[in-house]
Every structure is written in structure tokens, then in C-alpha cells.
C-alpha positions as CSV (number, residue, x, y, z in Angstrom):
1,M,0.0,0.0,0.0
2,K,1.4,3.5,-0.9
3,P,2.0,5.9,2.0
4,S,-0.5,8.4,0.6
5,Q,-3.2,5.7,0.4
6,K,-2.5,4.6,3.9
7,S,-2.7,8.2,5.2
8,S,-6.0,8.6,3.4
9,D,-7.4,5.4,4.9
10,T,-6.3,6.5,8.4
11,L,-8.0,9.8,7.8
12,K,-11.2,8.1,6.7
13,D,-11.2,5.9,9.9
14,I,-10.8,9.0,12.0
15,L,-13.6,10.7,10.3
16,K,-15.8,7.7,10.6
17,G,-15.0,7.5,14.3
18,L,-16.1,11.1,14.8
19,D,-19.6,10.1,13.7
20,T,-19.8,7.4,16.3
21,P,-21.0,8.3,19.8
22,S,-18.3,7.7,22.4
23,G,-20.6,7.0,25.3
24,D,-19.0,9.8,27.3
25,P,-21.9,12.1,28.6
26,D,-19.7,15.2,28.3
27,T,-18.6,14.4,24.7
28,D,-22.1,13.3,23.6
29,S,-23.7,16.5,24.9
30,Y,-25.9,18.8,23.0
31,Y,-22.9,20.7,21.7
32,H,-21.2,17.6,20.3
33,N,-24.4,16.4,18.5
34,H,-25.2,19.9,17.2
35,L,-21.6,20.4,16.0
36,Y,-21.5,17.3,14.0
37,S,-25.0,17.6,12.6
38,I,-24.1,20.9,10.9
39,L,-20.5,19.9,9.8
40,Q,-20.2,18.6,6.3
41,E,-17.7,15.9,5.4
42,R,-15.3,18.4,3.8
43,H,-15.4,20.5,7.0
44,K,-14.4,17.5,9.1
45,R,-11.6,16.8,6.8
46,E,-10.4,20.4,6.9
47,I,-10.5,20.4,10.7
48,I,-8.5,17.2,11.0
49,R,-5.9,18.2,8.5
50,S,-5.5,21.6,10.2
51,S,-5.3,19.9,13.6
52,L,-2.7,17.4,12.4
53,V,-0.5,20.1,10.9
54,K,-0.8,22.2,14.1
55,Y,0.1,19.1,16.1
56,F,3.1,18.3,13.9
57,K,4.5,21.8,14.2
58,S,4.0,21.9,17.9
59,E,5.8,18.5,18.3
60,E,8.6,19.6,16.0
61,L,9.4,22.5,18.3
62,K,9.2,20.6,21.6
63,P,12.7,19.0,21.6
64,Y,14.3,22.4,21.0
65,Q,12.1,24.0,23.6
66,A,13.4,21.3,26.0
67,E,17.0,22.3,25.1
68,L,16.2,25.9,25.8
69,I,15.4,24.9,29.4
70,K,18.8,23.2,29.7
71,M,20.5,26.2,28.2
72,Q,18.6,28.5,30.6
73,A,19.7,26.4,33.6
74,H,23.3,26.6,32.4
75,L,23.2,30.4,32.3
76,E,21.8,30.4,35.8
77,R,24.4,28.0,37.0
78,T,27.3,30.0,35.5
79,G,26.0,33.5,36.1
80,K,26.2,34.4,32.4
81,K,23.7,36.6,30.6
82,M,22.0,36.7,27.3
83,I,20.3,39.5,25.3
84,I,18.3,38.6,22.2
85,L,17.0,41.3,19.9
86,F,13.9,40.7,17.8
87,D,13.8,43.4,15.2
88,G,12.1,43.7,11.8
89,R,9.1,45.1,10.1
90,D,5.7,45.1,11.5
91,A,3.9,41.7,11.2
92,S,7.2,39.9,10.6
93,G,6.5,37.3,13.3
94,K,8.6,38.6,16.2
95,G,6.0,38.3,18.9
96,G,4.8,34.9,17.9
97,T,8.4,33.6,17.9
98,I,9.1,35.1,21.3
99,R,6.1,33.3,22.7
100,R,7.3,29.9,21.3
101,V,10.8,30.5,22.5
102,T,9.7,31.3,26.1
103,R,6.7,28.9,26.4
104,Y,8.3,26.4,28.7
105,M,11.2,28.4,30.1
106,N,11.6,29.3,33.8
107,E,9.8,32.6,34.2
108,K,12.0,33.6,37.0
109,H,15.1,33.8,34.8
110,Y,13.9,35.5,31.6
111,R,12.1,38.7,30.7
112,V,10.4,40.0,27.5
113,V,10.9,43.7,27.1
114,A,8.8,45.7,24.7
115,L,9.3,49.4,25.5
116,G,6.8,51.9,24.3
117,K,7.2,55.5,23.3
118,P,9.8,57.3,25.5
119,N,8.4,59.7,28.1
120,P,9.4,63.4,28.1
121,V,12.2,62.8,30.5
122,Q,13.6,59.8,28.5
123,Q,13.5,61.9,25.4
124,T,16.1,64.2,27.0
125,E,18.4,61.3,27.9
126,L,20.8,59.1,26.0
127,H,18.8,56.9,23.6
128,M,20.4,53.7,24.9
129,K,19.8,54.5,28.6
130,R,16.3,53.1,28.9
131,Y,17.4,49.9,27.2
132,I,20.5,49.5,29.3
133,E,18.2,49.8,32.4
134,Q,16.5,46.6,31.2
135,F,19.7,44.5,30.7
136,P,19.9,41.1,32.3
137,R,21.3,40.3,35.7
138,A,23.5,37.3,36.1
139,G,21.9,34.1,34.9
140,E,19.1,35.9,33.1
141,I,17.9,36.1,29.5
142,V,16.3,39.3,28.2
143,L,14.4,39.2,24.9
144,F,13.7,42.6,23.4
145,D,10.6,42.8,21.2
146,R,12.0,45.7,19.2
147,S,15.2,47.1,20.5
148,W,17.4,50.2,20.4
149,Y,17.5,49.6,16.7
150,N,14.1,51.4,16.5
151,R,16.3,54.4,16.0
152,A,17.8,52.8,12.8
153,M,14.5,51.9,11.3
154,V,11.1,53.2,12.6
155,E,12.2,56.5,14.1
156,P,13.9,58.0,11.1
157,V,11.2,56.8,8.7
158,M,8.4,58.1,10.8
159,A,10.3,61.3,11.8
160,F,10.3,60.3,15.5
161,C,14.0,61.4,15.7
162,T,16.1,64.0,14.0
163,S,18.6,63.3,11.2
164,E,21.4,64.2,13.6
165,Q,20.1,61.7,16.2
166,Y,19.9,59.0,13.6
167,A,23.4,59.6,12.3
168,R,24.9,59.7,15.8
169,F,23.2,56.4,16.7
170,L,24.6,54.6,13.7
171,K,28.0,55.9,14.5
172,K,28.0,55.0,18.2
173,V,25.8,51.9,18.5
174,T,28.4,49.2,17.9
175,L,30.7,50.9,20.4
176,Y,28.0,50.7,23.0
177,E,27.4,47.0,22.2
178,N,31.1,46.2,22.5
179,N,31.6,48.3,25.7
180,F,28.4,47.5,27.7
181,I,27.3,44.1,26.4
182,L,30.2,42.0,25.3
183,D,31.8,42.4,28.8
184,A,34.6,39.8,29.1
185,G,32.4,37.1,27.5
186,R,29.8,37.2,30.3
187,T,27.0,38.4,28.0
188,T,25.8,36.8,24.7
189,L,24.2,39.2,22.3
190,L,22.1,37.8,19.5
191,K,20.8,40.3,16.9
192,L,17.9,38.9,14.9
193,Y,16.1,40.7,12.0
194,F,12.8,39.2,10.9
195,S,12.4,39.7,7.2
196,V,8.9,39.4,5.8
197,S,7.9,39.9,2.1
198,K,5.7,42.8,1.1
199,E,3.0,40.5,-0.1
200,E,3.0,38.4,3.1
201,Q,3.0,41.6,5.3
202,A,-0.1,42.8,3.4
203,R,-1.9,39.5,4.0
204,R,-1.1,39.6,7.7
205,F,-2.3,43.2,8.0
206,E,-5.6,42.3,6.2
207,R,-6.1,39.5,8.7
208,R,-5.6,41.9,11.6
209,R,-8.1,44.3,10.2
210,N,-10.8,41.5,9.9
211,D,-10.1,39.6,13.1
212,P,-11.4,41.3,16.3
213,L,-8.9,39.3,18.3
214,R,-6.0,40.8,16.4
215,Q,-7.2,44.3,15.6
216,W,-5.3,45.6,18.7
217,K,-2.1,44.8,16.9
218,L,-2.7,47.5,14.2
219,S,-0.7,50.6,15.0
220,E,0.0,54.0,13.4
221,V,3.1,52.5,11.8
222,D,1.3,49.4,10.6
223,L,-1.2,51.6,8.7
224,Q,1.6,53.2,6.7
225,A,4.0,50.3,6.5
226,Q,3.1,49.2,3.0
227,E,3.3,52.7,1.4
228,L,6.6,53.3,3.2
229,W,8.0,49.9,2.2
230,D,10.9,51.4,0.1
231,E,11.9,53.8,2.9
232,F,12.0,51.0,5.4
233,T,14.0,48.9,3.0
234,H,16.6,51.7,2.5
235,K,17.0,52.1,6.3
236,K,17.4,48.3,6.6
237,Q,20.3,48.4,4.1
238,V,22.0,51.3,5.8
239,M,21.6,49.6,9.2
240,L,23.3,46.4,7.9
241,Q,26.1,48.5,6.4
242,K,26.8,50.4,9.6
243,T,26.0,47.9,12.4
244,H,26.8,44.4,11.1
245,T,30.2,43.7,12.5
246,K,32.3,40.6,13.3
247,E,31.8,41.2,17.0
248,S,28.1,42.1,16.8
249,P,26.6,40.5,13.6
250,W,23.1,40.5,12.4
251,L,21.3,37.3,11.4
252,I,18.3,37.7,9.0
253,I,15.3,35.3,9.6
254,K,13.1,34.9,6.5
255,S,9.8,34.8,8.2
256,D,7.1,34.3,5.6
257,D,6.8,30.8,6.9
258,K,6.2,31.4,10.6
259,H,6.9,27.9,11.8
260,R,10.2,27.5,10.0
261,A,11.2,31.0,11.3
262,R,10.4,29.9,14.9
263,L,12.3,26.7,14.6
264,E,15.4,28.3,13.1
265,T,15.4,31.0,15.8
266,M,15.5,28.3,18.5
267,K,18.4,26.6,16.7
268,L,20.3,29.9,16.6
269,I,19.7,30.6,20.3
270,L,20.9,27.2,21.3
271,S,23.9,27.3,19.0
272,S,25.1,30.6,20.6
273,V,25.9,29.1,24.0
274,K,27.8,25.9,24.9
275,Y,26.1,24.0,27.6
276,R,26.3,20.5,29.1
277,G,23.8,17.9,28.3
278,R,23.0,19.0,24.7
279,R,20.9,16.4,22.9
280,R,23.3,15.3,20.1
281,S,20.6,13.7,18.0
282,L,19.0,17.0,17.2
283,D,19.9,19.0,14.1
284,Y,21.1,22.5,15.2
285,S,22.5,23.5,11.8
286,P,20.7,26.5,10.3
287,D,18.5,26.3,7.2
288,R,20.2,28.5,4.7
289,E,16.8,29.3,3.1
290,I,15.6,30.8,6.3
291,V,18.8,32.1,8.1
292,V,21.0,34.5,6.2
293,P,24.0,36.3,7.7
294,G,23.8,40.1,7.6
295,D,26.7,40.5,5.2
296,L,25.1,38.1,2.7
297,E,21.7,39.8,3.0
298,L,23.4,43.1,2.3
299,A,25.1,41.7,-0.8
300,R,21.7,40.5,-2.0
301,M,20.2,43.9,-1.5
302,K,23.0,45.5,-3.5
303,R,22.5,43.1,-6.4
304,Q,18.8,43.9,-6.4
305,A,19.6,47.6,-6.4
306,K,21.9,47.2,-9.4
307,K,19.3,45.1,-11.2
308,Y,16.0,46.9,-10.3
309,G,17.2,50.3,-9.3
310,K,16.4,49.6,-5.6
311,P,16.6,46.8,-3.1
312,L,13.2,45.0,-2.9
313,G,13.1,44.0,0.8
């Protein structure tokens, strides 16, 4: 029997079982009977296929999520620190990836930081100051849902900072990272840029508009992101030119496929720290279709600019 035929037969058996009362009073309640009386056969198939795919994706992440717990325990034991930056365009999958990364981790030893608009006092201070105040203590991981690199992308495009502030940030930021973060090997800094295509971003925005559970995600910047696509792309190119260094490199995560982006992010985090008890049977090597070093991404953008007159994304 061919594998596809076997899967089809299994699916039919499952569907057939759904029509058979289980004898459980809770399951065979009014809601159960009403649900299956209105569902057509194709709906049942769609539900099962969707559930199986969701289950597979969840199970594929779990071994890596278990490794993240080991890595977290290692950081706590050795007193080392980790900072992970999740930057990128709106609707690029940063928040969903952070939720999967931290899902099973010890809440006492990690923090997710998503800073809002600076208050009037913070606006008069060094841009990096309010981020430095959130840096991890010994044994802790801090995940920034957007970071100080807002000044390299969103702020200049939306005129939230002056051109002088923007230029000064690009000139100084890697010095800050070397001086304050890479302190004698005690802190690991991982800079991740989530790169979504213009078409996929538009689809995600449309879903947010039409889904009352996601409408809160729409912001002022979201509403202008598509028309300002080229401006954001230019700022991304400049950011990579100025801030991708050997000591503090960028890694680009192609995030049109959310699940693969989440999986590869976990691999990158786990590969950034050596810890005891690593499960050797797992594959930690990055998928080159999803993970692109910043210098290679920059080279790709330059080729696009030469061919099309501008980089595309």
C-alpha cells in the first residue's frame, strides 16, 4: 500500500469515528451532537488536516524548547547573561516567535521587554539608557521585542527622531554594544532581524483588520508600512552596512513561513551558547533558506539595487 493511500485510509477511519458516539456524557452532549450535525464531510476533513498540521508543528518545536530549558539552567548556574534582539518590520512574526521560545522556560530567569514611546524625561536622555536599564542580571535572558535599533528603522522613517540623532546612533551603537554588552564574555548578544515579504505583510495586515482578536495589533506605523515599504528597505540596508560587525553581527530570519522561522530561531539561540547535556541527536544546523548572515543579506540587496534600481526587501 502506498504511503499516501495509507494516510487517506487513516483519515477516513478518524472521520468515521467522529460520527460514532463515544458513550461519554460530556462528549455526547448537545454541543457535540449539534456540531457534527451541521458539519459537512469536507469541513471535518479540513478540521482534521488543520489539527494534524498544528500538532506536527508543535511536536517539532518541543525537543528544541526542552533544550532551551537546559541552556537557561546553564546560564543560571554559570552566572552568564543573554540578550536577544527581535527586530524587523511590523507583522514579521517577532511576537509569535518570542512566545514559542519562552513557552516552557523558567519565568524567574527570563524577561520579555517591549518598550513603548519614551516619556518626556527619557526623550532628553541618552537613547540607549532606557534599554541598558533593562539589561539582564547574572543568569538571566532578556528578549527585546524591538530594541534600540528602532532608531535605525522606525524612528527616522516616521520622523520620530532628527537626522542628527539618527546619524549619531549609527556611528555609536556598535561601540555601545562592545563596551556594555560584550563584557569579558559574560553576555551573549544575538541580533535577529525578521524579514517578511511585502505580499505576506499585506496578508497579515488584512487578517488583523478583519479579526477582532488581532485588531489591537494594528498601529499607526502598521497603517503606513506598505506605502513606506521602500523607505524602510533603505533604512534596513543602511543599518546592515553600519552595524553588522564581526563582534556584533546581524542574522536575518526569512519569516514568511512562521513555523520555520520559529524553529530556526530556536536553533540559533541554542547554538550561541555551549552548555552541558546538549541532545546530540537534534539538528542544530541553520536552514540557509531561512537564516541569512547580515553580510550576505546586504550583498543580496546591493544586487537587487543594481538590477532593479532599488533593493526589494
